[in-house]
C-alpha positions in Angstrom: 10.4 -75.9 18.9 10.3 -72.1 19.5 9.0 -69.7 16.9 11.2 -66.9 15.7 9.2 -63.7 16.3 12.0 -61.3 15.4 11.2 -58.6 12.8 13.5 -56.7 10.5 13.3 -53.0 10.4 12.8 -53.2 6.6 9.6 -55.3 7.1 8.0 -53.5 10.0 9.4 -50.1 11.0 8.6 -49.1 14.5 5.4 -46.9 14.5 6.7 -44.5 17.2 9.8 -43.7 15.0 7.5 -43.3 12.0 5.3 -40.9 13.7 8.2 -39.0 15.2 9.9 -38.6 11.9 6.7 -37.5 10.2 6.0 -34.8 12.8 9.6 -33.6 12.7 9.4 -33.2 8.9 6.2 -31.3 9.2 7.6 -28.9 11.7 10.7 -28.4 9.6 8.6 -27.7 6.5 6.5 -25.1 8.4 9.6 -23.4 9.9 11.2 -23.2 6.4 8.0 -21.8 4.9 7.6 -19.2 7.6 11.3 -18.2 7.3 11.0 -17.6 3.5 7.7 -15.8 3.9 9.3 -13.4 6.4 12.3 -12.9 4.1 10.1 -12.1 1.1 7.9 -9.9 3.2 10.8 -8.0 4.6 13.0 -7.6 1.6 11.0 -8.1 -1.6 7.2 -7.7 -1.6 4.5 -7.2 1.1 0.7 -7.3 0.4 -1.6 -4.5 1.5 -5.3 -3.8 1.2 -7.1 -0.6 0.7 -9.6 0.2 3.5 -10.7 3.7 2.5 -11.6 5.8 -0.5 -8.8 8.4 -0.1 -7.0 7.3 -3.2 -9.9 7.1 -5.6 -9.9 6.7 -8.5 -6.4 5.2 -8.5 -7.2 2.7 -5.7 -10.6 1.5 -4.6 -11.8 0.1 -1.3 -11.3 -3.7 -1.6 -8.2 -3.5 -3.7 -5.3 -5.7 -2.7 -1.8 -4.9 -3.9 1.9 -5.7 -3.6 4.3 -3.1 -2.4 8.0 -3.4 -3.3 10.1 -3.2 -0.2 13.4 -2.7 -2.0 12.3 0.4 -4.0 13.4 2.9 -1.3 15.8 0.8 0.7 15.2 -0.4 4.2 14.4 1.1 7.6 13.2 -0.3 10.9 9.7 -0.2 9.5 10.6 -2.6 6.7 10.6 -5.6 9.1 7.9 -7.3 11.2 7.5 -5.7 14.6 9.5 -2.6 13.4 12.5 -3.9 15.3 15.0 -1.0 15.9 17.9 -2.8 14.3 19.4 0.5 12.9 18.6 4.1 12.4 17.7 5.8 9.1 17.7 3.8 5.9 20.1 1.5 4.2 20.5 0.8 0.5 18.3 3.9 0.0 17.0 4.7 -3.5 15.5 8.0 -4.6 11.8 8.6 -4.2 10.2 10.2 -7.2 7.3 12.6 -7.5 4.2 10.7 -8.4 5.1 7.5 -6.6 2.2 5.8 -4.7 3.9 5.0 -1.5 3.1 3.1 1.7 4.5 4.6 4.9 4.1 4.7 8.6 1.9 7.5 9.8 4.3 10.1 11.2 1.9 10.9 14.1 1.3 7.2 14.9 3.9 4.8 13.5 1.7 1.8 14.3 -0.6 2.8 11.4 0.2 2.2 7.7 -0.8 4.9 5.2 -0.9 4.9 1.4 -0.7 8.2 -0.5 0.9 9.8 -3.5 4.2 11.5 -3.1 3.9 15.0 -4.7 6.6 16.9 -2.9 10.3 16.2 -2.4 12.7 17.7 0.2 13.0 21.5 -0.4 9.8 21.8 -2.5 7.3 24.5 -1.7 3.6 23.3 -2.1 0.3 25.0 -1.8 -3.3 24.3 -2.9 -5.3 27.2 -4.3 -8.9 26.7 -5.3 -8.2 23.0 -5.6 -5.2 23.3 -7.8 -1.9 22.1 -6.5 1.0 24.6 -6.8 4.5 23.3 -6.9 7.4 25.7 -6.3 5.1 28.6 -7.3 3.8 27.1 -10.5 0.3 25.5 -10.9 0.5 21.8 -11.6 -1.0 21.0 -15.0 -4.4 19.4 -14.8 -7.2 18.7 -17.3 -10.8 18.0 -16.7 -11.8 14.6 -18.1 -14.9 12.3 -17.9 -16.6 12.1 -14.5 -15.8 9.3 -12.1 -19.1 7.4 -11.6 -20.0 5.3 -8.6 -23.1 4.0 -6.8 -24.3 5.4 -3.5 -25.8 3.3 -0.7 -29.3 3.3 -2.3 -27.9 2.5 -5.7 -28.2 6.1 -7.0 -25.5 7.2 -9.5 -22.9 9.6 -8.1 -20.8 11.6 -10.5 -17.6 13.2 -9.3 -15.4 15.6 -11.3 -12.2 13.9 -12.4 -9.0 15.6 -13.4 -5.8 14.3 -15.1 -2.8 15.8 -13.3 0.7 15.9 -14.7 3.7 16.6 -12.4 7.0 18.1 -13.6 9.0 15.3 -15.3 5.9 13.5 -16.7 4.1 11.5 -14.0 0.4 11.5 -14.9 -2.5 10.3 -12.8 -6.2 11.0 -12.2 -7.6 12.9 -9.2 -11.1 13.6 -7.9 -12.2 17.1 -6.7 -15.9 17.4 -5.8 -15.6 21.2 -5.2 -12.9 23.8 -5.3 -14.1 25.1 -2.0 -13.4 22.1 0.2 -11.7 22.3 3.6 -8.3 21.5 2.1 -8.7 23.2 -1.3 -7.0 26.4 0.0 -3.9 26.0 2.1 -0.9 27.8 3.3 2.5 27.3 1.7 4.3 24.1 2.9 8.1 23.9 2.6 9.2 20.2 2.8 12.1 19.8 5.2 15.3 17.9 4.4 14.8 14.1 4.7 11.0 14.4 4.4 8.3 14.1 1.7 4.8 15.6 1.1 2.0 13.1 0.4 -1.5 13.7 -0.9 -4.5 11.4 -1.6 -5.9 11.4 -5.2 -9.4 11.9 -3.7 -8.5 15.5 -2.9 -11.7 16.4 -0.9 -11.7 13.1 1.1 -8.1 12.6 2.1 -6.4 13.3 5.4 -2.8 13.8 4.2 0.3 16.0 4.5 -1.9 19.1 4.2 -3.1 18.3 7.8 0.1 18.9 9.8 -1.5 17.9 13.1 -2.7 14.5 11.8 -0.2 13.5 9.1 2.3 16.3 8.1 5.6 15.7 6.4 6.6 12.1 5.9 10.1 11.2 7.2 12.2 9.2 4.9 12.6 6.6 7.6 8.8 6.0 7.6 8.7 4.8 4.0 7.8 1.2 3.6 7.7 0.7 -0.2 6.2 1.6 -3.5 2.8 0.3 -4.6 3.4 -1.8 -7.7 0.5 -4.1 -8.8 -3.0 -5.1 -7.9 -3.4 -8.9 -7.3 -7.0 -8.9 -6.1 -10.0 -6.6 -6.0 -13.5 -7.1 -4.6 -16.4 -4.7 -4.2 -18.5 -4.4 -1.1 -21.2 -6.8 -2.2 -19.4 -9.7 -0.6 -17.1 -10.1 2.5 -13.7 -11.7 1.9 -14.9 -15.0 3.5 -18.0 -15.3 1.3 -16.1 -17.2 -1.4 -19.4 -18.3 -3.1 -20.1 -14.6 -3.9 -16.6 -13.8 -5.3 -17.4 -14.5 -9.0 -20.0 -11.7 -9.0 -18.0 -9.4 -6.7 -14.5 -9.6 -8.1 -13.4 -6.6 -10.2 -11.9 -8.7 -12.9 -10.7 -5.8 -15.0 -8.5 -4.5 -12.1 -6.6 -7.8 -11.6 -2.9 -7.4 -12.3 -3.2 -3.7 -13.0 -0.1 -1.7 -12.4 -0.4 1.2 -9.8 0.6 4.5 -11.3 
């Protein structure tokens, strides 16, 4: 008598097919996840982090924020790799004075910059003794409580802080250590058509549109998006990978703060 050694697929599925199917599903899942991540990053929101103090007190080193890509429409710089799919912008929306915007540095488009838009096409701007002048009129500003931070040795550093209000109502805080800084007295800048004038809120420590050779006027095409909300913030007492130090280093009060 011979023994029947046949097996039904339902009882014992072939291992090779099982492994092949599992690997294929994993690849499919990864591809779909990457696709949706790229779509969201290109058309909706992109995360950015703050590496310098040029936007203090609004943004601090170690802040992580989301930038809305749809706010100003889309250009080649909206997409990974800055693919030259088209010229100019499509679905463009107006930029407003006071917006905190991320853009590609005009003198080196490989670098992302974040500053506040203070001048629109056709505006005339100048800084006199640290006070921003817009179309011949000083921008309203009021001295408020000092901005306080700790120096490398733990010493307290106090920096004069001002609340600035642009025409139309946008209000934000700026820092100005001295009215005699290198960029506190400037010539008059006239913003060309299709361009914007951007400044850092930390007025004595920001390389921005006041420095024509390094930044200059920001072309509309270079705009990436508007800063919207902080989703994470950590001080310099811990590196990003030192997770065990995060509870003491996270700036909990800044989480989910809107950027304005």
